[in-house]
Structures are given as C-alpha cells and as structure tokens.
C-alpha positions in Angstrom: -31.8 104.2 53.9 -30.4 102.6 57.2 -28.3 103.8 59.8 -25.8 101.4 58.6 -23.2 102.4 56.7 -23.1 102.2 53.0 -20.8 103.4 50.4 -19.4 102.9 46.8 -16.9 100.6 45.7 -14.6 101.9 43.2 -13.0 99.1 41.3 -9.8 99.1 39.7 -8.8 102.3 40.9 -5.2 103.4 40.1 -3.3 106.1 41.8 -0.3 107.8 40.1 2.7 106.1 39.8 1.4 103.2 41.8 -0.2 99.7 41.2 -4.5 99.0 40.7 -6.7 98.0 43.4 -10.3 98.3 44.9 -10.9 101.5 47.3 -14.1 100.2 49.2 -16.0 101.3 52.0 -16.3 105.4 51.4 -19.5 106.9 52.6 -21.6 108.8 50.3 -18.6 110.2 48.6 -15.5 108.9 47.4 -12.9 111.4 47.4 -9.1 111.2 47.5 -8.4 114.7 46.5 -4.7 114.2 47.9 -3.9 111.5 45.4 -6.3 111.7 42.0 -9.0 113.9 41.0 -12.2 114.8 42.9 -15.2 111.6 42.4 -18.4 112.5 43.4 -21.8 110.1 42.9 -24.8 109.6 44.7 -25.3 107.1 47.4 -27.2 103.6 46.5 -28.4 101.1 48.8 -25.6 98.6 49.5 -24.9 95.5 51.5 -24.3 96.5 55.2 -20.5 95.8 56.3 -18.4 95.4 59.0 -15.7 98.2 59.2 -12.4 96.4 60.6 -9.1 98.0 60.2 -7.0 94.2 60.1 -3.3 94.2 59.3 -0.9 91.4 59.0 3.1 91.3 59.2 6.1 89.9 60.4 8.8 90.7 63.2 12.0 92.0 61.4 14.9 90.5 62.1 17.7 92.6 64.3 21.3 92.4 65.7 19.7 90.8 69.0 18.7 87.6 67.0 21.9 87.7 65.2 24.5 88.2 67.4 23.2 87.0 70.7 21.8 84.1 72.5 24.3 81.9 70.9 27.8 80.7 71.2 30.9 81.7 68.8 34.2 79.4 68.5 36.7 81.4 66.7 38.3 79.7 64.2 36.0 77.0 64.0 38.3 75.0 62.0 42.0 75.3 61.8 44.7 74.0 59.5 48.4 73.4 61.2 50.1 72.1 57.6 52.9 69.7 58.7 53.5 69.1 62.6 57.2 68.0 63.5 57.0 69.2 67.1 54.8 70.3 69.8 52.4 72.7 68.5 50.1 75.1 70.5 47.3 77.2 68.9 44.9 79.3 70.4 41.2 79.3 69.8 38.3 81.7 71.6 35.2 80.7 72.6 32.2 84.0 73.2 29.5 83.4 75.4 27.1 85.5 73.4 23.9 84.8 76.0 22.6 87.4 78.5 23.1 85.1 81.4 26.2 82.5 82.4 26.9 79.5 80.6 29.0 76.5 82.0 31.4 74.2 79.9 31.2 70.9 81.5 32.8 68.2 79.8 35.2 68.3 75.9 35.9 65.0 73.5 37.8 64.8 71.1 37.4 62.5 68.3 40.8 61.0 68.5 44.2 61.4 70.7 47.0 63.8 70.4 45.0 67.0 70.2 44.5 68.7 73.8 43.0 71.4 75.6 45.6 72.2 77.8 44.6 75.1 79.9 41.3 74.1 81.1 39.8 72.9 84.4 36.5 72.0 84.0 33.4 72.8 84.7 34.7 76.6 83.4 32.2 79.4 84.0 31.5 81.6 81.1 30.1 85.0 82.4 27.4 86.7 80.2 28.9 88.2 77.3 32.5 87.2 77.9 35.2 85.7 76.0 37.7 82.9 77.0 41.2 82.6 75.1 41.9 78.5 75.1 45.2 76.8 74.0 45.2 73.5 72.0 48.1 71.3 71.9 48.6 69.0 69.2 51.3 66.2 69.8 54.4 65.4 67.1 54.0 62.0 67.9 50.7 59.9 66.7 49.0 58.9 63.2 51.1 60.6 60.1 46.9 62.4 59.7 45.2 65.0 61.9 41.6 64.9 61.5 40.3 65.8 65.2 36.8 67.1 66.0 36.9 69.2 69.3 33.2 69.1 71.0 32.7 71.9 73.8 29.9 71.0 75.8 27.7 73.3 77.8 24.9 73.6 80.5 21.9 74.0 79.2 23.0 75.5 75.6 24.0 74.4 72.6 27.7 72.5 71.5 30.4 74.2 69.7 33.2 72.5 67.9 36.6 72.8 66.2 38.3 70.7 63.5 41.9 70.5 63.8 43.7 69.1 60.5 46.9 68.5 59.6 49.9 65.9 59.3 52.6 65.0 61.1 56.1 64.1 60.4 59.2 62.9 61.8 62.3 65.5 62.3 65.3 63.6 60.6 68.4 65.0 61.4 70.9 63.3 58.9 74.5 64.9 57.1 74.7 63.7 53.7 77.9 62.4 51.7 78.7 65.5 49.7 81.1 63.7 48.1 78.4 61.9 46.3 76.3 65.0 46.1 72.2 65.3 46.4 70.2 64.5 43.5 66.9 66.6 43.3 64.7 65.7 40.7 61.5 67.7 39.5 58.6 66.0 37.6 55.7 67.8 36.1 53.3 65.6 34.1 52.2 67.2 30.6 49.7 65.7 27.9 50.7 66.4 24.5 47.9 65.9 21.5 49.6 65.8 18.7 48.3 66.3 15.0 49.5 64.5 12.1 51.4 68.5 10.9 53.0 68.7 14.1 50.9 70.9 15.9 50.8 70.6 19.5 48.4 71.1 22.4 50.1 70.6 25.6 47.8 70.6 28.7 49.6 70.5 32.4 48.1 68.1 34.7 50.4 69.3 38.1 49.8 72.6 39.5 53.6 72.0 40.9 56.0 69.8 40.3 56.8 66.6 42.1 59.9 66.7 44.2 62.2 64.1 45.0 65.7 64.0 46.8 68.2 61.3 46.5 71.6 60.5 49.0 74.1 58.6 50.5 74.5 58.7 54.4 77.5 58.0 56.6 76.6 56.4 59.7 78.6 55.4 62.4 78.3 53.8 66.0 75.5 55.1 67.7 74.3 56.8 65.0 74.4 54.0 62.7 72.0 52.2 65.2 69.8 54.8 66.2 69.0 55.6 62.5 68.5 51.8 61.5 66.4 51.8 63.9 64.2 55.0 63.2 64.1 53.8 59.4 62.8 50.8 60.0 60.1 51.1 62.8 58.9 54.5 60.7 59.4 53.1 57.4 55.6 54.5 56.2 56.2 57.5 57.8 56.2 61.1 56.8 59.5 62.5 58.0 60.7 66.3 58.4 63.5 66.0 55.4 66.0 69.0 55.5 66.5 70.7 52.2 70.6 70.6 52.6 71.1 72.8 49.4 69.6 75.5 51.4 71.8 75.8 54.5 72.6 78.9 56.5 74.3 79.7 59.6 73.4 81.4 62.5 74.0 85.3 62.4 73.7 85.1 66.1 73.3 83.2 68.8 69.9 82.0 70.4 68.9 83.0 73.7 66.5 81.0 75.5 63.4 82.7 75.3 63.7 84.2 71.8 61.5 84.3 68.7 63.5 85.7 66.4 66.6 84.1 64.7 68.7 86.1 62.3 70.3 84.2 59.1 69.9 85.0 55.3 66.9 83.8 53.6 67.4 84.8 50.6 67.1 82.0 47.9 66.1 79.7 50.3 63.0 77.6 50.4 61.3 79.1 53.7 57.4 80.2 53.9 55.2 81.3 56.4 53.5 78.4 58.4 56.2 76.0 57.5 59.3 74.6 59.3 62.6 74.8 59.7 65.1 72.4 61.9 68.4 74.0 64.1 71.5 71.4 64.4 73.6 72.5 66.7 76.3 69.8 67.7 73.7 67.1 69.3 71.1 69.4 69.8 68.1 69.6 66.9 65.1 72.1 67.2 62.3 72.3 64.8 60.2 75.8 65.0 57.1 77.0 63.2 58.1 79.8 61.1 55.8 83.2 61.8 56.9 85.3 59.5 60.0 86.4 57.2 62.4 89.2 56.0 65.6 88.7 54.2 67.7 88.7 57.4 65.9 86.7 59.9 63.0 84.4 60.6 60.4 84.9 63.8 59.3 82.0 64.6 55.1 81.1 66.4 56.7 79.9 69.7 60.2 80.5 71.5 63.2 78.7 71.4 63.9 78.0 75.1 67.5 76.0 74.4 70.6 78.1 73.9 72.0 78.1 70.4 75.7 79.6 69.6 76.4 81.4 66.6 77.1 79.4 63.3 74.6 76.9 64.2 73.1 75.3 60.9 69.8 76.2 60.0 67.7 74.2 57.2 64.0 74.4 55.8 62.4 71.5 56.1 59.8 69.7 54.0 57.4 66.6 54.8 58.6 63.5 52.7 58.4 60.0 52.5 60.3 57.4 51.5 59.6 56.2 48.3 61.2 53.0 48.7 63.1 51.0 51.5 66.5 52.2 52.3 69.7 50.4 50.9 72.1 50.0 53.6 75.3 48.6 53.5 77.6 47.4 56.5 80.7 48.4 55.8 82.1 46.9 59.4 80.2 46.2 62.6 79.9 49.9 63.4 80.3 51.6 59.9 77.7 51.4 57.5 76.0 53.6 54.5 72.6 54.1 53.5 71.1 55.3 50.2 67.7 57.2 50.6 65.5 58.6 48.4 62.1 60.4 49.6 59.5 61.9 47.9 58.4 65.8 49.3 54.4 65.4 50.0 53.9 68.8 50.0 53.0 71.2 47.6 56.4 72.8 45.8 56.3 76.4 44.6 58.0 79.4 44.3 57.3 83.0 44.1 60.5 84.2 41.5 60.2 86.0 38.5 62.1 84.8 35.2 65.0 87.1 34.3 65.1 86.2 30.2 64.6 88.6 27.4 61.1 88.1 25.5 61.5 87.7 21.7 57.9 87.7 19.9 56.6 86.8 23.3 58.3 83.9 24.2 61.3 83.8 26.6 64.7 83.3 24.8 67.8 81.1 26.7 70.5 83.2 27.2 72.8 80.8 29.2 75.5 78.7 27.2 75.7 75.3 27.5 78.7 73.8 29.5 81.0 72.9 26.6 83.5 71.0 28.6 80.4 68.2 27.8 79.4 67.5 24.3 76.3 69.0 22.6 74.0 66.3 21.2 71.9 67.4 18.3 69.5 64.8 16.5 66.1 64.9 14.4 63.0 63.7 15.3 60.1 63.3 12.4 56.6 61.8 12.2 57.8 59.4 10.0 55.8 56.0 9.2 57.0 53.2 7.3 54.9 50.5 5.6 56.7 46.9 4.9 54.6 44.1 4.0 57.6 42.3 4.1 57.6 41.3 0.6 57.8 44.5 -1.5 59.6 48.0 -1.2 59.5 49.5 2.1 57.4 52.6 1.8 57.7 55.9 4.4 55.2 58.5 5.0 55.5 61.7 6.5 52.6 63.7 7.1 54.3 66.7 8.9 56.6 66.8 5.8 59.6 68.2 8.2 61.4 67.3 10.8 62.3 68.5 14.7 65.5 69.4 15.8 66.2 67.9 19.9 69.3 69.6 20.6 71.0 69.1 24.4 71.7 71.6 27.1 74.2 71.2 30.1 73.5 73.9 32.6 76.6 74.4 35.1 75.7 77.0 37.5 77.5 78.4 40.4 76.1 80.7 42.8 72.4 81.1 44.6 71.0 83.6 42.5 72.2 81.8 39.5 70.5 78.4 40.5 67.4 80.3 41.5 66.9 82.1 38.1 67.1 79.0 36.7 65.2 76.8 38.7 62.5 79.7 38.3 62.8 79.3 34.4 62.0 75.6 34.9 59.1 76.6 37.1 57.8 78.8 33.6 58.4 76.3 31.5 56.1 74.2 33.7 57.8 70.7 32.1 56.9 70.0 28.5 54.0 72.8 28.2 55.6 76.4 27.5 57.6 76.7 24.9 61.2 79.0 24.3 63.8 80.5 21.8 66.7 78.1 22.4 69.5 79.1 19.8 72.3 76.5 18.9 74.7 78.8 20.5 77.0 77.8 17.7 78.5 79.8 14.9 76.0 79.1 12.1 76.7 81.8 9.8 79.6 83.7 8.6 79.3 87.5 8.0 81.6 88.0 4.9 81.0 92.0 5.0 79.1 94.8 7.4 75.8 95.3 8.0 73.9 98.3 7.3 70.5 97.8 6.8 68.4 94.8 6.7 70.4 92.7 4.3 73.4 90.4 5.5 76.1 88.8 3.2 77.0 85.3 4.8 78.9 82.6 3.3 77.5 79.7 1.8 75.8 77.2 4.4 73.3 76.2 2.0 70.4 77.7 4.2 67.0 77.9 2.2 63.7 79.6 2.5 62.4 76.2 2.9 64.6 75.8 6.8 60.8 75.8 8.6 61.8 76.8 12.0 65.1 78.2 11.5 64.3 81.8 10.3 65.3 83.2 13.5 69.2 84.4 14.4 70.6 85.2 17.5 73.2 87.7 17.0 75.9 88.4 19.6 78.3 91.4 19.0 81.3 92.6 21.2 80.4 94.1 24.8 77.9 91.0 25.1 75.5 92.8 22.9 72.6 90.7 21.2 70.3 90.9 18.5 67.5 88.9 17.3 65.9 89.2 14.4 63.5 87.1 11.9 64.8 85.9 8.3 62.0 87.0 5.7 64.1 85.6 2.8 67.1 84.0 1.4 69.0 84.3 -2.0 72.4 83.5 -3.7 74.8 86.0 -3.7 78.4 85.8 -5.1 78.7 82.0 -3.7 77.2 83.1 -0.9 73.9 84.0 0.6 72.0 87.3 1.2 69.7 87.3 4.1 66.6 89.7 4.3 65.9 90.5 7.4 62.7 91.8 9.3 64.5 94.7 10.8 67.7 96.9 9.8 70.9 96.2 11.7 74.1 97.8 12.0 77.4 96.4 13.0 81.3 95.8 11.6 82.5 92.6 10.6 85.2 92.2 13.2 82.4 93.0 15.8 80.4 89.7 15.5 81.6 87.2 18.0 78.7 84.8 16.4 75.6 84.6 14.7 73.4 81.6 15.8 70.4 80.0 14.6 67.6 80.1 17.2 64.6 77.4 16.9 61.5 77.7 19.1 61.5 74.4 21.6 60.0 72.6 24.4 61.5 70.4 27.1 61.4 67.1 25.5 61.1 65.5 28.9 58.7 66.6 32.3 61.6 65.4 34.6 64.0 67.7 35.4 67.3 66.4 37.5 69.6 68.7 39.5 72.6 67.1 41.0 73.8 69.7 43.7 77.4 69.0 43.8 77.7 71.4 47.0 74.9 73.4 48.1 73.3 75.9 46.4 75.9 78.5 47.2 78.1 76.8 45.4 77.7 74.5 42.3 74.9 72.3 40.6 74.7 70.6 37.0 71.1 70.7 35.3 71.3 68.4 32.1 68.2 68.8 29.7 66.7 68.2 26.3 65.2 70.6 24.2 62.3 69.3 21.3 61.6 71.7 18.6 58.0 72.6 17.9 56.4 74.5 15.1 56.2 78.0 15.4 53.8 79.2 12.9 51.1 77.3 14.7 52.0 78.3 18.5 
C-alpha cells in the first residue's frame, strides 16, 4: 500500500435529524462516534485524493451598508393640499457618508417653489444633518407638481417632490337677504328587479358640494371684483364657508400662532385653511391643530387683529359658470355666483337617531307650515296597440309611497345632526324608517297587551310595507311596533302587535304608520336663511322600498 492517504467513501450516511450526505476521505476507520453508531472496516486500495478544505459563502449585510454611504432627504414627497397664501415647509438632508459632501446645485421642474435658506455651495460635514426651508408661492398655476433636485459633488442626487394646488383668496360678503343655497349631491346606481327589489351602489366617497349666492358690490370693490372674476375665471378660489362664521374671542397680536374662537360644528380640519377678515385686512392661514375653543396655525400671524373679527373656514372651489353681473348704476352692481368645491367633503359626526330593526328612524316632524305631498309610484306598464283595449301589467303587484318632508332647523347643533343623517344615507343608497307623522290609527280602548283596538280605517294585512307603527305618547314617549295581524272587530279593527304595550287611551297623541324609505333624489338642497347658528330649510322626498327584501 502506498503512503498516500486512502479511505472509505460511505454513501448516503444519514445523521440523526439531518439530511443524507456522502462522508468521504476517512483514513482506515470511518468513525463518527459522537453522532452515529460506531462503524469499522478494512482499508482498501483507493484512488489517491488531494485533501483540500474548500469553503464557499457570501458577505452578510450589516447596518454599515444599509444606513451609511448614502444621502437621505426627509420627507421625499410632500402634499401641501390647497395653498391660498405663501407657505413654508421644512425638509432635512442627512449626509450618511464618512466624508464631507458639497451641495453644488439645486434645480426645479417648475416655478413658484424655491429653497430659501441656502447659499450655494453648501458643505455637509460627515454624518451631519441640515434643515432646509421650502417656500411655496400662492401665485402661479393651479396645480403644483414640482420636483426639486439637490446635486452633490461626487455623490448621488436626492430629489424632493412637492404636490398640491393653488387657490385665490376671495374676500366677498354675500347678500344675506337672498340667502345662500348649498347643494350636496351624491351619485347612486340603482339596479331594480321586476319585483321592486333594489340593489343600490354608491359611486362617490363624498358628495359634491356647491354654493350659490348673490353679492352686492359698490364703487372700488365692484371694479376690483369684476377684474378678479374676469382674469381668474378658470382658476381655483379660496371660498369662505359663510354659514360657518365665527368671531374672534381674543385679539391677535403680531407673532401669535394660536387664535381663539369656537370651532364646534364648523368645517375646520387639520391641514385646511381659514380666512380672517378684519375691515379691509384679509389674512389666510393654514391650520396645524384644532381644539373646541382655539386653532393653532402653521405659521404666526404678523398683523394685529382686533377681537370680534370674522373667521371662516375656506374651501378650494371653481366657478361652475360665468358670473351673472347686473349693473344697477354706474357704481353699483349685483353678481350671481355659483361655486363647486373641488376638495373632498366629508364629516366626522355620529348620527343621533333611534334604531329599529337595524335601520334609523326619522324623528323630526316636517314643517307643517308647508304642505306634505304624498303620491304613489308603481312598476305598472302600459300595452297599447292604438286599436284595442289598453292593457296594464304590474310585475311588483304593489305601489310604493313617496312623501315630501321639509326640515326647518334652528341652531348649529341641529343642523349638524341633520347633515350627519344625510351623509349616513349617502344619497339614495341607505334606507331609513319614515313615519307619516299623521294620526293614521285612532285608538278606541286602552292598550294592555299585544292588541290595539282602533277605528275602522280599511287597513288590511295585504298593506305591504305599512306594517310598522310609531306610537307617540304624552311626555314625548315613543314606541315602535310591528303589526302581525289585522282583524275586524265591532265595526273597528283589532291589531295584533309583535310586543306588548301598556298605556291609557288619553295618553296617545297619535299613531302613525311607518315605512322603510330612501331618498328619492341624490341631490339635497340646503337653503341657509342665516348662518348655521340661525335657520336653514331643507326639502327632500322619501320613496318607499321593499322592507322584506332589504
């Protein structure tokens, strides 16, 4: 036997709990006593092998490669929303290299956005961070889509993307003698079967919102406003929400960032804008935070403003049509303006209404100073060949009641509650129980069980949809019940209810039939007679849906 090393080749040796492999190049005796049972054998002549300890692998990643030796900008993308006045935002650039880097140039993809606090070139020491100020001008194109590139010597280029929109402040005073008309418009696709069952799909996350009002302009203001509207007809305007007016509780001193006013029920939101009107001064500011009694601004106000100045939330809006201007004299004119808000219009208010059978119940009675109009809709079709008898067919075999309802609401809280209801209904999508608010059932005896004895009113069990009652008792007590059965009883009717009731006849104010309905139109017209602390009028129509198929 040669002096060269030989050994066994044990094929497919399996270690405990491990995969199979070939164990090679063991001299004389193959032995893995610590792992497997002892194996022995005679040495046999084999092929001379060169013994090498060859290993392969890769360098593992570390924080050195992940964090360092690169440049960072934070944030890299900024959405500034709607800009009504000059805005300043801050970004930071971090030099992650272990050597100094020099910022040599800054380029912009469009005008109106600049870096204000640097003088090139700028030295960034190793592992250092610098804060840069970005100024956004309120004058320029409607859309802001600017890419700012920061070029470094012997290093990569970092970029900042600034997105947003510009809107022109519009400090007008509406003619409140004509009121302000606000329109909320949803969009609902309704797929209706031959039986009257509906599948309703809401197509908008938030409604479209328009404001229509008249302004009275005189002398210098007339000339100024006419020129602004003519030159900027296609531009976006910062429209004050006039119904959400508030007065400053304290004066504003130069340098103040916090202003004090009531924000309850008003359309302020973080990141939005507000406008302060004080005689001839107009100040537009961005909102950083909100409490019930104050608003903190993104930047200080450098103009003194007296207590009692008017403050409005503002929305970016566009004119839907050219203004209708009527010149009354050579110095006096009126203008009809209609604006469409181009921001999203959502609210965060809970609906404060009772729920019956998983549906809201409308509790506010209509304004009885105006008539309530009730009609019937059906799916009846007419077949007429112009020569024979006209034939009618109705695949649903029933009618659907429509009922008008006029809300006359006073006070900001009541208006906010009603607005929350319309947002919850989402136009025609969601149904709600709507009572007739009429005295539909005249009680003839005290109620002590599930039975109600009423006067004859020709109600039958086949009155589909009209099987629910709203019982209004003295002390503003309200009961909701479902009619299970209807039978004649001594020239009257006996109603069997799904639950017991207990009250005296004289306690009943009225018993109204209640039907499950939806709005008959996606458009809700809100007539502001005064600001929201006062009175508003809303007129809508409800249409019945099939309760058993909802």
